LUMBAKOL-231616 format. One line per field, with one value per residue (C-alpha): x, y, z; residue in one letter; residue number from 1. Coordinates in steps of 0.05 Angstrom, whole numbers, plus 5000, padded with zeros to 4 digits. Layout:
REM residues N
X <- (X	...)
Y <- (Y	...)
Z <- (Z	...)
r <- (a	...)
k <- (NUM	...)
//
This chain:
REM residues 504
X <- (4938	4936	4933	4877	4836	4853	4834	4766	4761	4775	4722	4671	4681	4691	4624	4583	4530	4555	4628	4609	4574	4633	4677	4633	4626	4704	4709	4657	4685	4754	4740	4703	4762	4808	4766	4759	4826	4862	4834	4872	4871	4908	4859	4799	4823	4838	4769	4729	4771	4725	4660	4693	4698	4629	4641	4667	4742	4742	4689	4726	4794	4760	4725	4788	4829	4780	4785	4858	4864	4798	4830	4885	4836	4798	4857	4865	4797	4817	4889	4856	4797	4821	4895	4898	4922	4871	4925	5004	5016	4972	5017	5050	4982	4966	5028	4997	4927	4904	4939	4895	4834	4850	4855	4786	4815	4791	4755	4813	4853	4802	4794	4865	4872	4818	4832	4908	4890	4850	4898	4955	4915	4893	4968	4984	4935	4963	5033	5009	4977	5037	5091	5050	5052	5131	5147	5104	5139	5206	5184	5167	5244	5254	5268	5267	5340	5310	5249	5284	5329	5273	5234	5302	5310	5232	5242	5306	5274	5218	5270	5312	5254	5221	5202	5233	5290	5319	5339	5263	5242	5290	5263	5193	5209	5246	5183	5136	5180	5176	5102	5093	5130	5076	5038	5056	5124	5111	5163	5160	5088	5117	5085	5123	5115	5040	5046	5003	4942	4907	4882	4953	4966	4940	4980	4957	4911	4925	4858	4857	4926	4921	4852	4884	4948	4914	4838	4841	4914	4892	4830	4863	4917	4864	4823	4878	4884	4843	4854	4789	4784	4768	4732	4741	4677	4684	4636	4671	4664	4703	4717	4736	4810	4817	4860	4914	4912	4922	4977	5012	5007	5014	5086	5073	5023	5068	5129	5091	5057	5127	5158	5099	5094	5169	5172	5108	5137	5191	5174	5168	5110	5126	5070	5092	5161	5134	5091	5148	5196	5152	5140	5212	5227	5176	5202	5274	5251	5207	5227	5195	5210	5195	5118	5116	5080	5037	4987	5012	4974	5035	5046	4976	4981	5051	5044	4970	4988	5051	5011	4958	5006	5045	4982	4967	5035	5045	5002	5054	5100	5040	5003	5067	5116	5071	5110	5068	5111	5072	5028	4964	4976	5006	4932	4905	4960	4925	4857	4878	4906	4841	4802	4854	4890	4966	4992	5055	5073	5017	4962	4950	4950	4909	4865	4857	4785	4817	4875	4844	4778	4816	4859	4799	4759	4816	4795	4725	4742	4785	4724	4677	4725	4725	4650	4650	4702	4677	4597	4604	4644	4590	4572	4646	4643	4585	4621	4680	4632	4616	4637	4693	4647	4602	4658	4705	4657	4629	4702	4712	4644	4664	4731	4698	4648	4699	4747	4697	4661	4723	4724	4669	4725	4727	4803	4810	4780	4830	4887	4858	4853	4926	4948	4909	4944	5009	4991	4977	5041	5081	5056	5069	5141	5147	5154	5123	5073	5089	5152	5118	5059	5101	5145	5085	5057	5118	5147	5119	5146	5213	5216	5192	5237	5298	5290	5277	5339	5379	5350	5365	5434	5455	5449	5505	5490	5541	5488	5447	5511	5521	5450	5461	5396	5397	5467	5452	5388	5426	5484	5434	5401	5471	5485	5425	5436	5511	5489	5444	5492	5557	5537	5527	5593	5626	5597	5618	5688	5691	5671	5727	5779	5761	5764	5834	5857	5834	5868	5934)
Y <- (5256	5301	5235	5204	5267	5273	5197	5213	5273	5223	5172	5229	5244	5172	5147	5203	5163	5186	5170	5100	5088	5105	5062	5005	5014	5018	4957	4923	4940	4933	4859	4848	4873	4828	4766	4779	4759	4809	4876	4893	4953	4996	4987	4992	5056	5088	5066	5090	5154	5198	5179	5213	5278	5297	5267	5311	5301	5262	5215	5206	5193	5143	5105	5097	5079	5025	5000	4994	4954	4917	4889	4864	4827	4797	4772	4712	4687	4671	4648	4597	4570	4580	4581	4646	4708	4765	4815	4813	4808	4743	4703	4669	4653	4606	4562	4533	4560	4524	4457	4465	4474	4410	4375	4400	4457	4516	4545	4541	4577	4628	4638	4649	4696	4739	4739	4748	4803	4838	4829	4855	4914	4940	4937	4975	5030	5035	5039	5095	5132	5129	5148	5198	5257	5252	5243	5304	5345	5323	5334	5410	5420	5399	5444	5434	5403	5346	5336	5327	5280	5235	5235	5210	5158	5139	5132	5092	5039	5034	5018	4974	4932	4928	4853	4853	4888	4945	4983	4977	5000	5064	5081	5076	5124	5173	5172	5184	5248	5266	5265	5299	5359	5367	5434	5502	5510	5519	5573	5615	5594	5577	5522	5459	5398	5417	5413	5471	5435	5480	5415	5399	5469	5442	5382	5307	5282	5224	5196	5176	5151	5107	5083	5070	5036	4990	4991	4982	4953	4899	4879	4874	4827	4787	4775	4739	4691	4624	4590	4569	4577	4517	4525	4479	4434	4411	4451	4501	4496	4509	4582	4595	4569	4514	4521	4479	4525	4586	4558	4536	4605	4651	4665	4670	4724	4764	4761	4772	4834	4863	4848	4878	4943	4965	4941	4976	5043	5032	5054	5001	4957	4943	4894	4849	4846	4837	4775	4739	4758	4733	4671	4653	4674	4625	4570	4585	4586	4526	4459	4424	4467	4413	4419	4485	4488	4425	4460	4488	4540	4581	4589	4626	4667	4697	4731	4751	4785	4819	4839	4875	4907	4935	4961	5002	5028	5051	5108	5135	5168	5190	5226	5253	5267	5270	5218	5155	5091	5050	5056	5052	5107	5146	5145	5165	5221	5242	5239	5283	5338	5335	5354	5408	5377	5367	5306	5323	5354	5408	5359	5349	5422	5445	5384	5350	5324	5291	5264	5238	5217	5174	5141	5128	5098	5047	5016	5015	4990	4933	4908	4916	4872	4819	4814	4817	4763	4705	4705	4727	4677	4642	4704	4714	4645	4661	4725	4686	4648	4715	4703	4748	4770	4809	4833	4864	4904	4935	4953	4986	5023	5051	5069	5111	5141	5159	5191	5233	5254	5286	5349	5330	5335	5279	5294	5256	5193	5196	5203	5143	5099	5116	5101	5032	5012	5031	4995	4932	4940	4951	4884	4845	4871	4864	4938	4955	5011	5022	5062	5104	5127	5133	5180	5216	5232	5253	5291	5360	5355	5328	5390	5442	5425	5412	5481	5517	5487	5506	5578	5585	5562	5596	5538	5496	5422	5416	5449	5383	5351	5411	5399	5340	5302	5310	5284	5222	5207	5218	5177	5123	5127	5118	5060	5026	5040	5013	4951	4935	4956	4922	4849	4849	4888	4838	4782	4819	4827	4751	4736	4785	4753	4684	4702	4739	4679	4632	4675	4674)
Z <- (5580	5521	5477	5515	5509	5433	5427	5459	5414	5354	5376	5382	5305	5286	5323	5287	5243	5175	5194	5221	5153	5113	5162	5149	5077	5067	5113	5071	5001	5023	5046	4978	4943	4977	4965	4895	4860	4807	4835	4896	4943	4896	4839	4887	4918	4847	4819	4883	4893	4851	4895	4955	4918	4943	5013	5073	5077	5145	5120	5053	5086	5135	5078	5032	5096	5112	5043	5044	5111	5096	5030	5074	5114	5057	5015	5063	5044	4969	4989	5037	4996	4925	4927	4890	4934	4934	4943	4937	5013	5017	4972	5029	5060	5003	5027	5088	5086	5024	5051	5115	5071	5037	5106	5121	5171	5126	5185	5230	5178	5164	5239	5258	5197	5219	5293	5278	5234	5286	5342	5296	5265	5335	5359	5298	5315	5383	5360	5308	5364	5407	5350	5310	5355	5371	5300	5279	5328	5304	5228	5249	5250	5179	5124	5049	5050	5098	5060	4995	5030	5059	4991	4956	5010	4997	4923	4937	4981	4929	4874	4922	4940	4877	4857	4789	4754	4791	4727	4702	4773	4768	4697	4720	4778	4729	4688	4743	4762	4690	4691	4755	4723	4670	4683	4712	4742	4822	4826	4759	4735	4668	4630	4627	4577	4567	4489	4480	4515	4564	4599	4620	4650	4718	4708	4704	4757	4798	4792	4717	4721	4780	4751	4682	4709	4766	4737	4665	4663	4712	4674	4606	4637	4676	4611	4582	4637	4625	4689	4725	4805	4840	4910	4968	4967	5038	5088	5128	5203	5265	5250	5322	5329	5385	5446	5412	5353	5398	5434	5367	5338	5395	5383	5310	5319	5369	5320	5256	5291	5311	5247	5206	5250	5240	5163	5150	5164	5108	5038	4985	5000	5073	5083	5027	5050	5122	5104	5071	5122	5182	5145	5138	5210	5237	5193	5216	5290	5285	5313	5255	5193	5147	5166	5135	5069	5088	5131	5197	5229	5243	5169	5164	5234	5218	5152	5163	5228	5195	5133	5179	5228	5167	5132	5199	5214	5142	5162	5205	5152	5111	5167	5204	5149	5089	5054	5030	5040	4986	4924	4962	5006	4950	4922	4990	4993	4929	4960	5022	4971	4929	4993	5006	5062	5065	5108	5149	5210	5210	5202	5275	5287	5229	5218	5282	5267	5207	5240	5305	5267	5222	5274	5320	5261	5250	5323	5300	5232	5262	5303	5243	5199	5250	5250	5175	5164	5202	5191	5120	5095	5059	5024	5003	4971	4932	4909	4882	4836	4794	4723	4699	4638	4687	4734	4687	4649	4712	4732	4663	4672	4742	4716	4661	4703	4756	4708	4679	4744	4775	4731	4682	4628	4574	4567	4638	4602	4545	4601	4637	4572	4552	4618	4615	4556	4587	4646	4605	4570	4634	4664	4602	4599	4678	4692	4759	4765	4838	4829	4770	4819	4882	4842	4810	4875	4910	4847	4862	4931	4902	4858	4904	4963	4916	4887	4955	4984	4924	4927	4998	4992	4929	4883	4925	4926	4981	5028	5031	5064	5114	5145	5195	5180	5105	5103	5144	5105	5034	5059	5079	5006	4975	5019	4998	4924	4928	4966	4905	4850	4880	4874	4797	4789	4829	4793	4724	4750	4768	4698	4667	4710	4692	4616	4628	4663	4606	4554	4597)
r <- (x	x	x	x	x	x	x	x	x	x	x	x	x	x	x	x	x	x	x	x	x	x	x	x	x	x	x	x	x	x	x	x	x	x	x	x	x	x	x	x	x	x	x	x	x	x	x	x	x	x	x	x	x	x	x	x	x	x	x	x	x	x	x	x	x	x	x	x	x	x	x	x	x	x	x	x	x	x	x	x	x	x	x	x	x	x	x	x	x	x	x	x	x	x	x	x	x	x	x	x	x	x	x	x	x	x	x	x	x	x	x	x	x	x	x	x	x	x	x	x	x	x	x	x	x	x	x	x	x	x	x	x	x	x	x	x	x	x	x	x	x	x	x	x	x	x	x	x	x	x	x	x	x	x	x	x	x	x	x	x	x	x	x	x	x	x	x	x	x	x	x	x	x	x	x	x	x	x	x	x	x	x	x	x	x	x	x	x	x	x	x	x	x	x	x	x	x	x	x	x	x	x	x	x	x	x	x	x	x	x	x	x	x	x	x	x	x	x	x	x	x	x	x	x	x	x	x	x	x	x	x	x	x	x	x	x	x	x	x	x	x	x	x	x	x	x	x	x	x	x	x	x	x	x	x	x	x	x	x	x	x	x	x	x	x	x	x	x	x	x	x	x	x	x	x	x	x	x	x	x	x	x	x	x	x	x	x	x	x	x	x	x	x	x	x	x	x	x	x	x	x	x	x	x	x	x	x	x	x	x	x	x	x	x	x	x	x	x	x	x	x	x	x	x	x	x	x	x	x	x	x	x	x	x	x	x	x	x	x	x	x	x	x	x	x	x	x	x	x	x	x	x	x	x	x	x	x	x	x	x	x	x	x	x	x	x	x	x	x	x	x	x	x	x	x	x	x	x	x	x	x	x	x	x	x	x	x	x	x	x	x	x	x	x	x	x	x	x	x	x	x	x	x	x	x	x	x	x	x	x	x	x	x	x	x	x	x	x	x	x	x	x	x	x	x	x	x	x	x	x	x	x	x	x	x	x	x	x	x	x	x	x	x	x	x	x	x	x	x	x	x	x	x	x	x	x	x	x	x	x	x	x	x	x	x	x	x	x	x	x	x	x	x	x	x	x	x	x	x	x	x	x	x	x	x	x	x	x	x	x	x	x	x	x	x	x	x	x	x	x	x	x	x	x)
k <- (1	2	3	4	5	6	7	8	9	10	11	12	13	14	15	16	17	18	19	20	21	22	23	24	25	26	27	28	29	30	31	32	33	34	35	36	37	38	39	40	41	42	43	44	45	46	47	48	49	50	51	52	53	54	55	56	57	58	59	60	61	62	63	64	65	66	67	68	69	70	71	72	73	74	75	76	77	78	79	80	81	82	83	84	85	86	87	88	89	90	91	92	93	94	95	96	97	98	99	100	101	102	103	104	105	106	107	108	109	110	111	112	113	114	115	116	117	118	119	120	121	122	123	124	125	126	127	128	129	130	131	132	133	134	135	136	137	138	139	140	141	142	143	144	145	146	147	148	149	150	151	152	153	154	155	156	157	158	159	160	161	162	163	164	165	166	167	168	169	170	171	172	173	174	175	176	177	178	179	180	181	182	183	184	185	186	187	188	189	190	191	192	193	194	195	196	197	198	199	200	201	202	203	204	205	206	207	208	209	210	211	212	213	214	215	216	217	218	219	220	221	222	223	224	225	226	227	228	229	230	231	232	233	234	235	236	237	238	239	240	241	242	243	244	245	246	247	248	249	250	251	252	253	254	255	256	257	258	259	260	261	262	263	264	265	266	267	268	269	270	271	272	273	274	275	276	277	278	279	280	281	282	283	284	285	286	287	288	289	290	291	292	293	294	295	296	297	298	299	300	301	302	303	304	305	306	307	308	309	310	311	312	313	314	315	316	317	318	319	320	321	322	323	324	325	326	327	328	329	330	331	332	333	334	335	336	337	338	339	340	341	342	343	344	345	346	347	348	349	350	351	352	353	354	355	356	357	358	359	360	361	362	363	364	365	366	367	368	369	370	371	372	373	374	375	376	377	378	379	380	381	382	383	384	385	386	387	388	389	390	391	392	393	394	395	396	397	398	399	400	401	402	403	404	405	406	407	408	409	410	411	412	413	414	415	416	417	418	419	420	421	422	423	424	425	426	427	428	429	430	431	432	433	434	435	436	437	438	439	440	441	442	443	444	445	446	447	448	449	450	451	452	453	454	455	456	457	458	459	460	461	462	463	464	465	466	467	468	469	470	471	472	473	474	475	476	477	478	479	480	481	482	483	484	485	486	487	488	489	490	491	492	493	494	495	496	497	498	499	500	501	502	503	504)
//
């Protein structure tokens, strides 16, 4: 009953005219970002983060959250019509969505993507509502040992689930932790790695770092690409899936929602992993797996439902534990801190208006997205025709204005430009930016909890293994890293053994 009363309280906040406007604006911009290839939710949240500084905290978080899950909706449009994913999790949708479009069934593919996203997103919000309060109560029992162990596990998963080299991901994670240490020591207040610059005494801000890596960096990489997008020429009709389509995709929607919900809670880009895993699961369970990749509607329904369920459930660790599970929510975590709010177990108690207002706005946002996705598809098609020579200069302009407006300081523009060039270099040499930003955001918590734990235990590292929760979590992190390290070691041992045998 308390949960129902709290939800009604949340709706009273979410349905306020200004918060409805912010929810609509976030959903609209998120869909637009999802439609435009090459920007993605991370870059969009980073670019628009400075706009929210003058907005009340609840409205700002509602808008940024709408931007995040809205981009998950919009990414399917370009995957189906242009065969270019709007964001990483929509890569799988290209396989069957574009083939359906070539067969004249673009409307059915877009329709099942929209309805599947709505169903999965709504189920995800219900799960968030049911799990958030119990997890917050459990988190109240955590001390510095437990929080340090959770942060280590989160960073371990990010490294383990990285798309490229794990060694490169580990290097980026270490770089992020180093950058987070710039500024004043949280315990002694002594300056660290400031190089005598007064601007660095407050540390490096998340906004120019994120805008540089994922705004300017993405623009510089996309400028090099000379491929032209080719839209489907046939008329898009039949946006409401037929009864036959619903029957064919009903179990794909259900399984994709469950897979996405549980994987979204895990650190390391759960929505991307969920999309691939749900598609693979449907192909394995199908009586006709050979049809996948040739235009089956289950190949669209499964990844899109998993994608959106994961996007919603990823708010669970952020809001209840204060640990962002992916790069987009790392920037959202920064938005919380900028507004003077610390996500975690005390969020429900100290800021119930923010917690329940944001949660309730997700119900409203899902309805808005369903309304936006279907009738506005002709508009999104026109948006896809915007030339890059107009789009990219506008993105750079927004980045410059956003970096400066944060503190009215030219130094932040310099930081953004430096990280923009670094982001370009990282992309060229296949270094992922996600581990860096996640470690950068979690770095202060990592440092503070580690030192508090050592202070209370007299500098004894064994104390981390005498606390049951931290011991189990750290053991799990070790198992994850060992499982990643052992296969390469085993391969090398086989090579050495073969060489030895040859010598004998």
